[in-house]
N, CA, C, O and the ligand as a Tripos MOL2 file, in Angstrom:
@<TRIPOS>MOLECULE
protein
  293   291    74     0     0
PROTEIN
NO_CHARGES

@<TRIPOS>ATOM
      1 N          16.5930   22.0900    4.0650 N.3       1 MET1
      2 CA         16.6740   20.7230    4.6090 C.3       1 MET1
      3 C          15.2550   20.1640    4.7950 C.2       1 MET1
      4 O          14.3720   20.8640    5.2920 O.2       1 MET1
      5 N          15.0460   18.9420    4.4060 N.am      2 PHE2
      6 CA         13.7270   18.3290    4.4850 C.3       2 PHE2
      7 C          13.3310   18.0380    5.9250 C.2       2 PHE2
      8 O          14.0720   17.3850    6.6610 O.2       2 PHE2
      9 N          12.1770   18.5180    6.3180 N.am      3 ASP3
     10 CA         11.6760   18.2790    7.6660 C.3       3 ASP3
     11 C          10.3720   17.4830    7.5740 C.2       3 ASP3
     12 O           9.3550   18.0430    7.1630 O.2       3 ASP3
     13 N          10.3640   16.2130    7.9370 N.am      4 PRO4
     14 CA          9.1550   15.3760    7.7970 C.3       4 PRO4
     15 C           8.0000   15.8330    8.6700 C.2       4 PRO4
     16 O           6.8680   15.3940    8.4660 O.2       4 PRO4
     17 N           8.2550   16.7000    9.6330 N.am      5 PHE5
     18 CA          7.1820   17.1340   10.5220 C.3       5 PHE5
     19 C           6.7020   18.5480   10.2010 C.2       5 PHE5
     20 O           5.9340   19.1350   10.9640 O.2       5 PHE5
     21 N           7.1540   19.0890    9.0780 N.am      6 ASP6
     22 CA          6.7070   20.4110    8.6530 C.3       6 ASP6
     23 C           5.2070   20.3680    8.3700 C.2       6 ASP6
     24 O           4.7880   19.6170    7.4890 O.2       6 ASP6
     25 N           4.3780   21.1420    9.0780 N.am      7 PRO7
     26 CA          2.9170   21.0730    8.8940 C.3       7 PRO7
     27 C           2.4630   21.5390    7.5120 C.2       7 PRO7
     28 O           1.3320   21.2610    7.1130 O.2       7 PRO7
     29 N           3.3200   22.2370    6.7800 N.am      8 LEU8
     30 CA          2.9360   22.7060    5.4550 C.3       8 LEU8
     31 C           3.3480   21.7260    4.3590 C.2       8 LEU8
     32 O           3.0820   21.9600    3.1800 O.2       8 LEU8
     33 N           3.9900   20.6390    4.7460 N.am      9 ASP9
     34 CA          4.4220   19.6390    3.7630 C.3       9 ASP9
     35 C           3.1890   18.9740    3.1390 C.2       9 ASP9
     36 O           2.3830   18.4050    3.8740 O.2       9 ASP9
     37 N           3.0110   19.0240    1.8190 N.am     10 PRO10
     38 CA          1.8320   18.4030    1.1970 C.3      10 PRO10
     39 C           1.7770   16.8910    1.3650 C.2      10 PRO10
     40 O           0.7170   16.2880    1.1960 O.2      10 PRO10
     41 N           2.8970   16.2770    1.6930 N.am     11 LEU11
     42 CA          2.9220   14.8250    1.9000 C.3      11 LEU11
     43 C           2.7890   14.4720    3.3780 C.2      11 LEU11
     44 O           3.0950   13.3490    3.7790 O.2      11 LEU11
     45 N           2.3390   15.4200    4.1830 N.am     12 ASP12
     46 CA          2.1410   15.1680    5.6030 C.3      12 ASP12
     47 C           1.2390   13.9500    5.8010 C.2      12 ASP12
     48 O           0.1480   13.9040    5.2330 O.2      12 ASP12
     49 N           1.6670   12.9610    6.5930 N.am     13 PRO13
     50 CA          0.8860   11.7070    6.7610 C.3      13 PRO13
     51 C          -0.5410   11.9490    7.2390 C.2      13 PRO13
     52 O          -1.4470   11.2140    6.8460 O.2      13 PRO13
     53 N          -0.7650   12.9510    8.0700 N.am     14 LEU14
     54 CA         -2.1080   13.2160    8.5800 C.3      14 LEU14
     55 C          -3.0280   13.6960    7.4620 C.2      14 LEU14
     56 O          -4.2130   13.3630    7.4430 O.2      14 LEU14
     57 N          -2.4860   14.4760    6.5330 N.am     15 SER15
     58 CA         -3.2960   14.9590    5.4200 C.3      15 SER15
     59 C          -3.6930   13.8040    4.5120 C.2      15 SER15
     60 O          -4.8260   13.7570    4.0340 O.2      15 SER15
     61 N          -2.7790   12.8770    4.2690 N.am     16 ILE16
     62 CA         -3.0680   11.7300    3.4130 C.3      16 ILE16
     63 C          -4.1400   10.8590    4.0650 C.2      16 ILE16
     64 O          -5.0640   10.3990    3.3940 O.2      16 ILE16
     65 N          -4.0140   10.6360    5.3660 N.am     17 GLU17
     66 CA         -4.9640    9.7810    6.0570 C.3      17 GLU17
     67 C          -6.3640   10.3960    6.0380 C.2      17 GLU17
     68 O          -7.3610    9.6760    5.9900 O.2      17 GLU17
     69 N          -6.4320   11.7320    6.0760 N.am     18 ALA18
     70 CA         -7.7180   12.4180    6.1270 C.3      18 ALA18
     71 C          -8.4910   12.2820    4.8220 C.2      18 ALA18
     72 O          -9.7220   12.2540    4.8430 O.2      18 ALA18
     73 N          -7.7930   12.1940    3.6740 N.am     19 CYS19
     74 CA         -8.4930   12.1980    2.3950 C.3      19 CYS19
     75 C          -8.4460   10.8400    1.7090 C.2      19 CYS19
     76 O          -9.1610   10.6370    0.7280 O.2      19 CYS19
     77 N          -7.6390    9.9100    2.1820 N.am     20 PHE20
     78 CA         -7.4710    8.6320    1.4860 C.3      20 PHE20
     79 C          -8.7290    7.7710    1.4450 C.2      20 PHE20
     80 O          -9.0570    7.2520    0.3780 O.2      20 PHE20
     81 N          -9.4600    7.5900    2.5690 N.am     21 PRO21
     82 CA        -10.6030    6.6670    2.5300 C.3      21 PRO21
     83 C         -11.6520    7.0680    1.5020 C.2      21 PRO21
     84 O         -12.2100    6.2060    0.8230 O.2      21 PRO21
     85 N         -11.9310    8.3750    1.3770 N.am     22 GLY22
     86 CA        -12.9410    8.8270    0.4290 C.3      22 GLY22
     87 C         -12.5220    8.5850   -1.0020 C.2      22 GLY22
     88 O         -13.3680    8.4790   -1.8900 O.2      22 GLY22
     89 N         -11.2100    8.4960   -1.2390 N.am     23 ALA23
     90 CA        -10.7140    8.3390   -2.6020 C.3      23 ALA23
     91 C         -10.7960    6.8930   -3.0710 C.2      23 ALA23
     92 O         -10.8330    6.6430   -4.2760 O.2      23 ALA23
     93 N         -10.8260    5.9350   -2.1480 N.am     24 ILE24
     94 CA        -10.7730    4.5360   -2.5680 C.3      24 ILE24
     95 C         -12.0610    3.7890   -2.2780 C.2      24 ILE24
     96 O         -12.1800    2.6200   -2.6450 O.2      24 ILE24
     97 N         -13.0330    4.4250   -1.6290 N.am     25 THR25
     98 CA        -14.2970    3.7540   -1.3840 C.3      25 THR25
     99 C         -15.3990    4.4490   -2.1640 C.2      25 THR25
    100 O         -15.2140    5.5680   -2.6430 O.2      25 THR25
    101 N         -16.5240    3.8020   -2.2930 N.am     26 GLY26
    102 CA        -17.6360    4.4170   -3.0000 C.3      26 GLY26
    103 C         -18.1800    3.5040   -4.0720 C.2      26 GLY26
    104 O         -18.9250    2.5680   -3.7800 O.2      26 GLY26
    105 N         -17.8110    3.7720   -5.3150 N.am     27 GLN27
    106 CA        -18.3700    3.0090   -6.4150 C.3      27 GLN27
    107 C         -17.2800    2.6090   -7.3940 C.2      27 GLN27
    108 O         -16.2140    3.2220   -7.4520 O.2      27 GLN27
    109 N         -17.5740    1.5650   -8.1660 N.am     28 ALA28
    110 CA        -16.6450    1.1370   -9.2010 C.3      28 ALA28
    111 C         -17.4480    0.5400  -10.3510 C.2      28 ALA28
    112 O         -18.5700    0.0690  -10.1640 O.2      28 ALA28
    113 N         -16.8610    0.5670  -11.5360 N.am     29 GLU29
    114 CA        -17.4970   -0.0340  -12.6960 C.3      29 GLU29
    115 C         -17.0230   -1.4710  -12.8430 C.2      29 GLU29
    116 O         -15.8340   -1.7600  -12.7080 O.2      29 GLU29
    117 N         -17.9600   -2.3700  -13.1220 N.am     30 VAL30
    118 CA        -17.6150   -3.7620  -13.3680 C.3      30 VAL30
    119 C         -18.2320   -4.1870  -14.7030 C.2      30 VAL30
    120 O         -19.2320   -3.6260  -15.1500 O.2      30 VAL30
    121 N         -17.6150   -5.1850  -15.3220 N.am     31 THR31
    122 CA        -18.1400   -5.7420  -16.5650 C.3      31 THR31
    123 C         -18.7540   -7.0940  -16.2590 C.2      31 THR31
    124 O         -18.0970   -7.9690  -15.6950 O.2      31 THR31
    125 N         -20.0170   -7.2670  -16.6320 N.am     32 CYS32
    126 CA        -20.7110   -8.5220  -16.3660 C.3      32 CYS32
    127 C         -20.0510   -9.6660  -17.1320 C.2      32 CYS32
    128 O         -19.8510   -9.5580  -18.3410 O.2      32 CYS32
    129 N         -19.7060  -10.7780  -16.4360 N.am     33 PRO33
    130 CA        -19.0830  -11.9220  -17.1200 C.3      33 PRO33
    131 C         -20.0880  -12.7070  -17.9660 C.2      33 PRO33
    132 O         -19.6930  -13.5720  -18.7470 O.2      33 PRO33
    133 N         -21.3600  -12.4180  -17.8200 N.am     34 HIS34
    134 CA        -22.3970  -13.1320  -18.5730 C.3      34 HIS34
    135 C         -22.7310  -12.4200  -19.8790 C.2      34 HIS34
    136 O         -22.7480  -13.0460  -20.9390 O.2      34 HIS34
    137 N         -22.9990  -11.1000  -19.8110 N.am     35 CYS35
    138 CA        -23.4870  -10.3700  -20.9750 C.3      35 CYS35
    139 C         -22.5860   -9.1980  -21.3730 C.2      35 CYS35
    140 O         -22.8930   -8.4810  -22.3260 O.2      35 CYS35
    141 N         -21.4780   -8.9990  -20.6520 N.am     36 ASN36
    142 CA        -20.5130   -7.9380  -20.9540 C.3      36 ASN36
    143 C         -21.0570   -6.5290  -20.7600 C.2      36 ASN36
    144 O         -20.4580   -5.5670  -21.2400 O.2      36 ASN36
    145 N         -22.1750   -6.3940  -20.0700 N.am     37 ALA37
    146 CA        -22.6800   -5.0640  -19.7440 C.3      37 ALA37
    147 C         -21.7650   -4.4270  -18.6930 C.2      37 ALA37
    148 O         -21.2440   -5.1080  -17.8100 O.2      37 ALA37
    149 N         -21.5820   -3.1140  -18.8050 N.am     38 ILE38
    150 CA        -20.7840   -2.3830  -17.8240 C.3      38 ILE38
    151 C         -21.7220   -1.5690  -16.9520 C.2      38 ILE38
    152 O         -22.5240   -0.7830  -17.4560 O.2      38 ILE38
    153 N         -21.6230   -1.7550  -15.6510 N.am     39 PHE39
    154 CA        -22.4770   -0.9950  -14.7440 C.3      39 PHE39
    155 C         -21.7210   -0.6820  -13.4670 C.2      39 PHE39
    156 O         -20.6600   -1.2460  -13.2000 O.2      39 PHE39
    157 N         -22.2860    0.2280  -12.6800 N.am     40 THR40
    158 CA        -21.6340    0.7170  -11.4710 C.3      40 THR40
    159 C         -22.2000    0.0190  -10.2420 C.2      40 THR40
    160 O         -23.4130   -0.1360  -10.1010 O.2      40 THR40
    161 N         -21.3070   -0.3970   -9.3630 N.am     41 VAL41
    162 CA        -21.7280   -1.0700   -8.1340 C.3      41 VAL41
    163 C         -21.1160   -0.3560   -6.9330 C.2      41 VAL41
    164 O         -20.0540    0.2560   -7.0490 O.2      41 VAL41
    165 N         -21.7800   -0.4330   -5.7830 N.am     42 PRO42
    166 CA        -21.2150    0.1480   -4.5710 C.3      42 PRO42
    167 C         -20.0690   -0.7040   -4.0360 C.2      42 PRO42
    168 O         -20.1420   -1.9330   -4.0590 O.2      42 PRO42
    169 N         -19.0130   -0.0550   -3.5540 N.am     43 VAL43
    170 CA        -17.8640   -0.7750   -3.0090 C.3      43 VAL43
    171 C         -17.7680   -0.4750   -1.5250 C.2      43 VAL43
    172 O         -17.5320    0.6630   -1.1200 O.2      43 VAL43
    173 N         -17.9540   -1.5130   -0.7210 N.am     44 ARG44
    174 CA        -17.8680   -1.3300    0.7320 C.3      44 ARG44
    175 C         -16.4560   -1.6020    1.2360 C.2      44 ARG44
    176 O         -15.9750   -0.9230    2.1440 O.2      44 ARG44
    177 N         -15.7930   -2.5950    0.6480 N.am     45 ASP45
    178 CA        -14.4360   -2.9420    1.0700 C.3      45 ASP45
    179 C         -13.5410   -3.0190   -0.1650 C.2      45 ASP45
    180 O         -13.5670   -4.0290   -0.8690 O.2      45 ASP45
    181 N         -12.7410   -1.9690   -0.4530 N.am     46 PRO46
    182 CA        -11.9350   -1.9080   -1.6800 C.3      46 PRO46
    183 C         -10.9030   -3.0290   -1.7990 C.2      46 PRO46
    184 O         -10.4050   -3.2980   -2.8920 O.2      46 PRO46
    185 N         -10.5750   -3.6900   -0.6700 N.am     47 LEU47
    186 CA         -9.5840   -4.7660   -0.7180 C.3      47 LEU47
    187 C         -10.2270   -6.1230   -0.4530 C.2      47 LEU47
    188 O          -9.5260   -7.1280   -0.3330 O.2      47 LEU47
    189 N         -11.5460   -6.1600   -0.3600 N.am     48 GLY48
    190 CA        -12.2380   -7.4020   -0.0500 C.3      48 GLY48
    191 C         -12.9140   -7.9980   -1.2700 C.2      48 GLY48
    192 O         -12.5600   -7.7020   -2.4100 O.2      48 GLY48
    193 N         -13.9010   -8.8490   -1.0000 N.am     49 GLU49
    194 CA        -14.6360   -9.5100   -2.0660 C.3      49 GLU49
    195 C         -16.1310   -9.2750   -1.8460 C.2      49 GLU49
    196 O         -16.6090   -9.2710   -0.7120 O.2      49 GLU49
    197 N         -16.8560   -9.0790   -2.9410 N.am     50 GLU50
    198 CA        -18.2920   -8.8440   -2.8200 C.3      50 GLU50
    199 C         -19.0100   -9.5060   -3.9790 C.2      50 GLU50
    200 O         -18.4270   -9.7320   -5.0400 O.2      50 GLU50
    201 N         -20.2830   -9.8160   -3.7670 N.am     51 SER51
    202 CA        -21.0990  -10.4140   -4.8100 C.3      51 SER51
    203 C         -22.2120   -9.4450   -5.2020 C.2      51 SER51
    204 O         -22.7830   -8.7520   -4.3600 O.2      51 SER51
    205 N         -22.5050   -9.4150   -6.5060 N.am     52 TYR52
    206 CA        -23.5430   -8.5270   -7.0240 C.3      52 TYR52
    207 C         -24.3930   -9.3080   -8.0160 C.2      52 TYR52
    208 O         -24.0950  -10.4480   -8.3710 O.2      52 TYR52
    209 N         -25.4760   -8.6390   -8.4540 N.am     53 ARG53
    210 CA        -26.2950   -9.2210   -9.5100 C.3      53 ARG53
    211 C         -26.3230   -8.2280  -10.6600 C.2      53 ARG53
    212 O         -26.5640   -7.0360  -10.4670 O.2      53 ARG53
    213 N         -26.0730   -8.7390  -11.8580 N.am     54 CYS54
    214 CA        -26.0310   -7.8810  -13.0370 C.3      54 CYS54
    215 C         -27.3620   -7.1670  -13.2150 C.2      54 CYS54
    216 O         -28.4280   -7.7750  -13.1190 O.2      54 CYS54
    217 N         -27.2820   -5.8630  -13.4750 N.am     55 GLN55
    218 CA        -28.4940   -5.0680  -13.6550 C.3      55 GLN55
    219 C         -29.1170   -5.2850  -15.0280 C.2      55 GLN55
    220 O         -30.2670   -4.9050  -15.2490 O.2      55 GLN55
    221 N         -28.3780   -5.8890  -15.9500 N.am     56 MET56
    222 CA        -28.8850   -6.0740  -17.3040 C.3      56 MET56
    223 C         -29.4770   -7.4710  -17.5000 C.2      56 MET56
    224 O         -30.6030   -7.6000  -17.9800 O.2      56 MET56
    225 N         -28.7260   -8.5250  -17.1300 N.am     57 CYS57
    226 CA        -29.1820   -9.8880  -17.4000 C.3      57 CYS57
    227 C         -29.5870  -10.6360  -16.1330 C.2      57 CYS57
    228 O         -30.1430  -11.7310  -16.2150 O.2      57 CYS57
    229 N         -29.3170  -10.0620  -14.9690 N.am     58 GLY58
    230 CA        -29.7020  -10.6950  -13.7200 C.3      58 GLY58
    231 C         -28.7490  -11.7780  -13.2500 C.2      58 GLY58
    232 O         -29.0000  -12.4250  -12.2330 O.2      58 GLY58
    233 N         -27.6610  -11.9850  -13.9750 N.am     59 GLY59
    234 CA        -26.6960  -13.0090  -13.6000 C.3      59 GLY59
    235 C         -25.8680  -12.5850  -12.3940 C.2      59 GLY59
    236 O         -25.6000  -11.4000  -12.1930 O.2      59 GLY59
    237 N         -25.4640  -13.5740  -11.5920 N.am     60 GLY60
    238 CA        -24.6640  -13.2760  -10.4200 C.3      60 GLY60
    239 C         -23.1970  -13.1330  -10.7760 C.2      60 GLY60
    240 O         -22.6950  -13.8200  -11.6660 O.2      60 GLY60
    241 N         -22.5070  -12.2310  -10.0740 N.am     61 LEU61
    242 CA        -21.0640  -12.1050  -10.2770 C.3      61 LEU61
    243 C         -20.3830  -11.8490   -8.9420 C.2      61 LEU61
    244 O         -20.9480  -11.2480   -8.0280 O.2      61 LEU61
    245 N         -19.1550  -12.3260   -8.8660 N.am     62 HIS62
    246 CA        -18.3620  -12.1840   -7.6520 C.3      62 HIS62
    247 C         -17.1250  -11.3670   -7.9970 C.2      62 HIS62
    248 O         -16.3980  -11.6900   -8.9360 O.2      62 HIS62
    249 N         -16.8910  -10.2960   -7.2230 N.am     63 VAL63
    250 CA        -15.7750   -9.4010   -7.5110 C.3      63 VAL63
    251 C         -14.7600   -9.4680   -6.3740 C.2      63 VAL63
    252 O         -15.1010   -9.3140   -5.2020 O.2      63 VAL63
    253 N         -13.5170   -9.7010   -6.7490 N.am     64 ASP64
    254 CA        -12.4050   -9.6440   -5.8040 C.3      64 ASP64
    255 C         -11.6710   -8.3410   -6.0720 C.2      64 ASP64
    256 O         -10.8420   -8.2610   -6.9790 O.2      64 ASP64
    257 N         -11.9840   -7.3070   -5.2690 N.am     65 TRP65
    258 CA        -11.3990   -5.9800   -5.5230 C.3      65 TRP65
    259 C          -9.8880   -5.9870   -5.3250 C.2      65 TRP65
    260 O          -9.1700   -5.2860   -6.0370 O.2      65 TRP65
    261 N          -9.3990   -6.7710   -4.3670 N.am     66 GLY66
    262 CA         -7.9600   -6.7980   -4.1010 C.3      66 GLY66
    263 C          -7.1650   -7.3130   -5.2860 C.2      66 GLY66
    264 O          -6.0690   -6.8290   -5.5710 O.2      66 GLY66
    265 N          -7.7390   -8.3220   -5.9890 N.am     67 ASN67
    266 CA         -7.0540   -8.8860   -7.1550 C.3      67 ASN67
    267 C          -7.6340   -8.3650   -8.4670 C.2      67 ASN67
    268 O          -7.1600   -8.7270   -9.5440 O.2      67 ASN67
    269 N          -8.6640   -7.5110   -8.3780 N.am     68 ASP68
    270 CA         -9.2860   -6.9110   -9.5510 C.3      68 ASP68
    271 C          -9.7840   -7.9780  -10.5340 C.2      68 ASP68
    272 O          -9.5230   -7.9050  -11.7350 O.2      68 ASP68
    273 N         -10.5040   -8.9650  -10.0020 N.am     69 THR69
    274 CA        -11.0410  -10.0040  -10.8640 C.3      69 THR69
    275 C         -12.5480  -10.1130  -10.6720 C.2      69 THR69
    276 O         -13.0660   -9.8790   -9.5810 O.2      69 THR69
    277 N         -13.2500  -10.4760  -11.7600 N.am     70 VAL70
    278 CA        -14.6960  -10.6870  -11.7250 C.3      70 VAL70
    279 C         -14.9680  -12.0950  -12.2230 C.2      70 VAL70
    280 O         -14.4980  -12.4770  -13.2950 O.2      70 VAL70
    281 N         -15.7280  -12.8760  -11.4480 N.am     71 THR71
    282 CA        -16.0400  -14.2370  -11.8620 C.3      71 THR71
    283 C         -17.5420  -14.4590  -11.8060 C.2      71 THR71
    284 O         -18.2600  -13.7640  -11.0860 O.2      71 THR71
    285 N         -18.0080  -15.4380  -12.5770 N.am     72 GLN72
    286 CA        -19.4210  -15.7840  -12.5700 C.3      72 GLN72
    287 C         -19.7720  -16.5350  -11.2950 C.2      72 GLN72
    288 O         -18.9480  -17.2490  -10.7240 O.2      72 GLN72
    289 N         -21.0230  -16.3570  -10.8590 N.am     73 LEU73
    290 CA        -21.5220  -17.1430   -9.7420 C.3      73 LEU73
    291 C         -22.3940  -18.2670  -10.2730 C.2      73 LEU73
    292 O         -22.9230  -19.0600   -9.4930 O.2      73 LEU73
    293 ZN        -25.1380   -9.4090  -17.3120 Zn       74 ZN74
@<TRIPOS>BOND
     1     1     2 1
     2     2     3 1
     3     3     4 2
     4     3     5 am
     5     5     6 1
     6     6     7 1
     7     7     8 2
     8     7     9 am
     9     9    10 1
    10    10    11 1
    11    11    12 2
    12    11    13 am
    13    13    14 1
    14    14    15 1
    15    15    16 2
    16    15    17 am
    17    17    18 1
    18    18    19 1
    19    19    20 2
    20    19    21 am
    21    21    22 1
    22    22    23 1
    23    23    24 2
    24    23    25 am
    25    25    26 1
    26    26    27 1
    27    27    28 2
    28    27    29 am
    29    29    30 1
    30    30    31 1
    31    31    32 2
    32    31    33 am
    33    33    34 1
    34    34    35 1
    35    35    36 2
    36    35    37 am
    37    37    38 1
    38    38    39 1
    39    39    40 2
    40    39    41 am
    41    41    42 1
    42    42    43 1
    43    43    44 2
    44    43    45 am
    45    45    46 1
    46    46    47 1
    47    47    48 2
    48    47    49 am
    49    49    50 1
    50    50    51 1
    51    51    52 2
    52    51    53 am
    53    53    54 1
    54    54    55 1
    55    55    56 2
    56    55    57 am
    57    57    58 1
    58    58    59 1
    59    59    60 2
    60    59    61 am
    61    61    62 1
    62    62    63 1
    63    63    64 2
    64    63    65 am
    65    65    66 1
    66    66    67 1
    67    67    68 2
    68    67    69 am
    69    69    70 1
    70    70    71 1
    71    71    72 2
    72    71    73 am
    73    73    74 1
    74    74    75 1
    75    75    76 2
    76    75    77 am
    77    77    78 1
    78    78    79 1
    79    79    80 2
    80    79    81 am
    81    81    82 1
    82    82    83 1
    83    83    84 2
    84    83    85 am
    85    85    86 1
    86    86    87 1
    87    87    88 2
    88    87    89 am
    89    89    90 1
    90    90    91 1
    91    91    92 2
    92    91    93 am
    93    93    94 1
    94    94    95 1
    95    95    96 2
    96    95    97 am
    97    97    98 1
    98    98    99 1
    99    99   100 2
   100    99   101 am
   101   101   102 1
   102   102   103 1
   103   103   104 2
   104   103   105 am
   105   105   106 1
   106   106   107 1
   107   107   108 2
   108   107   109 am
   109   109   110 1
   110   110   111 1
   111   111   112 2
   112   111   113 am
   113   113   114 1
   114   114   115 1
   115   115   116 2
   116   115   117 am
   117   117   118 1
   118   118   119 1
   119   119   120 2
   120   119   121 am
   121   121   122 1
   122   122   123 1
   123   123   124 2
   124   123   125 am
   125   125   126 1
   126   126   127 1
   127   127   128 2
   128   127   129 am
   129   129   130 1
   130   130   131 1
   131   131   132 2
   132   131   133 am
   133   133   134 1
   134   134   135 1
   135   135   136 2
   136   135   137 am
   137   137   138 1
   138   138   139 1
   139   139   140 2
   140   139   141 am
   141   141   142 1
   142   142   143 1
   143   143   144 2
   144   143   145 am
   145   145   146 1
   146   146   147 1
   147   147   148 2
   148   147   149 am
   149   149   150 1
   150   150   151 1
   151   151   152 2
   152   151   153 am
   153   153   154 1
   154   154   155 1
   155   155   156 2
   156   155   157 am
   157   157   158 1
   158   158   159 1
   159   159   160 2
   160   159   161 am
   161   161   162 1
   162   162   163 1
   163   163   164 2
   164   163   165 am
   165   165   166 1
   166   166   167 1
   167   167   168 2
   168   167   169 am
   169   169   170 1
   170   170   171 1
   171   171   172 2
   172   171   173 am
   173   173   174 1
   174   174   175 1
   175   175   176 2
   176   175   177 am
   177   177   178 1
   178   178   179 1
   179   179   180 2
   180   179   181 am
   181   181   182 1
   182   182   183 1
   183   183   184 2
   184   183   185 am
   185   185   186 1
   186   186   187 1
   187   187   188 2
   188   187   189 am
   189   189   190 1
   190   190   191 1
   191   191   192 2
   192   191   193 am
   193   193   194 1
   194   194   195 1
   195   195   196 2
   196   195   197 am
   197   197   198 1
   198   198   199 1
   199   199   200 2
   200   199   201 am
   201   201   202 1
   202   202   203 1
   203   203   204 2
   204   203   205 am
   205   205   206 1
   206   206   207 1
   207   207   208 2
   208   207   209 am
   209   209   210 1
   210   210   211 1
   211   211   212 2
   212   211   213 am
   213   213   214 1
   214   214   215 1
   215   215   216 2
   216   215   217 am
   217   217   218 1
   218   218   219 1
   219   219   220 2
   220   219   221 am
   221   221   222 1
   222   222   223 1
   223   223   224 2
   224   223   225 am
   225   225   226 1
   226   226   227 1
   227   227   228 2
   228   227   229 am
   229   229   230 1
   230   230   231 1
   231   231   232 2
   232   231   233 am
   233   233   234 1
   234   234   235 1
   235   235   236 2
   236   235   237 am
   237   237   238 1
   238   238   239 1
   239   239   240 2
   240   239   241 am
   241   241   242 1
   242   242   243 1
   243   243   244 2
   244   243   245 am
   245   245   246 1
   246   246   247 1
   247   247   248 2
   248   247   249 am
   249   249   250 1
   250   250   251 1
   251   251   252 2
   252   251   253 am
   253   253   254 1
   254   254   255 1
   255   255   256 2
   256   255   257 am
   257   257   258 1
   258   258   259 1
   259   259   260 2
   260   259   261 am
   261   261   262 1
   262   262   263 1
   263   263   264 2
   264   263   265 am
   265   265   266 1
   266   266   267 1
   267   267   268 2
   268   267   269 am
   269   269   270 1
   270   270   271 1
   271   271   272 2
   272   271   273 am
   273   273   274 1
   274   274   275 1
   275   275   276 2
   276   275   277 am
   277   277   278 1
   278   278   279 1
   279   279   280 2
   280   279   281 am
   281   281   282 1
   282   282   283 1
   283   283   284 2
   284   283   285 am
   285   285   286 1
   286   286   287 1
   287   287   288 2
   288   287   289 am
   289   289   290 1
   290   290   291 1
   291   291   292 2
@<TRIPOS>SUBSTRUCTURE
     1 MET1         2 RESIDUE 1 A MET
     2 PHE2         6 RESIDUE 1 A PHE
     3 ASP3        10 RESIDUE 1 A ASP
     4 PRO4        14 RESIDUE 1 A PRO
     5 PHE5        18 RESIDUE 1 A PHE
     6 ASP6        22 RESIDUE 1 A ASP
     7 PRO7        26 RESIDUE 1 A PRO
     8 LEU8        30 RESIDUE 1 A LEU
     9 ASP9        34 RESIDUE 1 A ASP
    10 PRO10       38 RESIDUE 1 A PRO
    11 LEU11       42 RESIDUE 1 A LEU
    12 ASP12       46 RESIDUE 1 A ASP
    13 PRO13       50 RESIDUE 1 A PRO
    14 LEU14       54 RESIDUE 1 A LEU
    15 SER15       58 RESIDUE 1 A SER
    16 ILE16       62 RESIDUE 1 A ILE
    17 GLU17       66 RESIDUE 1 A GLU
    18 ALA18       70 RESIDUE 1 A ALA
    19 CYS19       74 RESIDUE 1 A CYS
    20 PHE20       78 RESIDUE 1 A PHE
    21 PRO21       82 RESIDUE 1 A PRO
    22 GLY22       86 RESIDUE 1 A GLY
    23 ALA23       90 RESIDUE 1 A ALA
    24 ILE24       94 RESIDUE 1 A ILE
    25 THR25       98 RESIDUE 1 A THR
    26 GLY26      102 RESIDUE 1 A GLY
    27 GLN27      106 RESIDUE 1 A GLN
    28 ALA28      110 RESIDUE 1 A ALA
    29 GLU29      114 RESIDUE 1 A GLU
    30 VAL30      118 RESIDUE 1 A VAL
    31 THR31      122 RESIDUE 1 A THR
    32 CYS32      126 RESIDUE 1 A CYS
    33 PRO33      130 RESIDUE 1 A PRO
    34 HIS34      134 RESIDUE 1 A HIS
    35 CYS35      138 RESIDUE 1 A CYS
    36 ASN36      142 RESIDUE 1 A ASN
    37 ALA37      146 RESIDUE 1 A ALA
    38 ILE38      150 RESIDUE 1 A ILE
    39 PHE39      154 RESIDUE 1 A PHE
    40 THR40      158 RESIDUE 1 A THR
    41 VAL41      162 RESIDUE 1 A VAL
    42 PRO42      166 RESIDUE 1 A PRO
    43 VAL43      170 RESIDUE 1 A VAL
    44 ARG44      174 RESIDUE 1 A ARG
    45 ASP45      178 RESIDUE 1 A ASP
    46 PRO46      182 RESIDUE 1 A PRO
    47 LEU47      186 RESIDUE 1 A LEU
    48 GLY48      190 RESIDUE 1 A GLY
    49 GLU49      194 RESIDUE 1 A GLU
    50 GLU50      198 RESIDUE 1 A GLU
    51 SER51      202 RESIDUE 1 A SER
    52 TYR52      206 RESIDUE 1 A TYR
    53 ARG53      210 RESIDUE 1 A ARG
    54 CYS54      214 RESIDUE 1 A CYS
    55 GLN55      218 RESIDUE 1 A GLN
    56 MET56      222 RESIDUE 1 A MET
    57 CYS57      226 RESIDUE 1 A CYS
    58 GLY58      230 RESIDUE 1 A GLY
    59 GLY59      234 RESIDUE 1 A GLY
    60 GLY60      238 RESIDUE 1 A GLY
    61 LEU61      242 RESIDUE 1 A LEU
    62 HIS62      246 RESIDUE 1 A HIS
    63 VAL63      250 RESIDUE 1 A VAL
    64 ASP64      254 RESIDUE 1 A ASP
    65 TRP65      258 RESIDUE 1 A TRP
    66 GLY66      262 RESIDUE 1 A GLY
    67 ASN67      266 RESIDUE 1 A ASN
    68 ASP68      270 RESIDUE 1 A ASP
    69 THR69      274 RESIDUE 1 A THR
    70 VAL70      278 RESIDUE 1 A VAL
    71 THR71      282 RESIDUE 1 A THR
    72 GLN72      286 RESIDUE 1 A GLN
    73 LEU73      290 RESIDUE 1 A LEU
    74 ZN74       293 GROUP 0 **** ****
């Protein structure tokens, strides 16, 4: 019988909460809307919006991580 409070259950909510933040934060690859260069940027808020500057052409870009869109600034 399934016991949701079994401490050995791999889907235990506490175990998921302990490892989830590290899995979704950190870095992500974006494609520059100006020159199509692909580079890695730091992600502070995986569901928010952030602005960066292309490392190749210097053009500004705005990333909406929640909607997974990149637009020119
Ligand atoms: Zn660029």
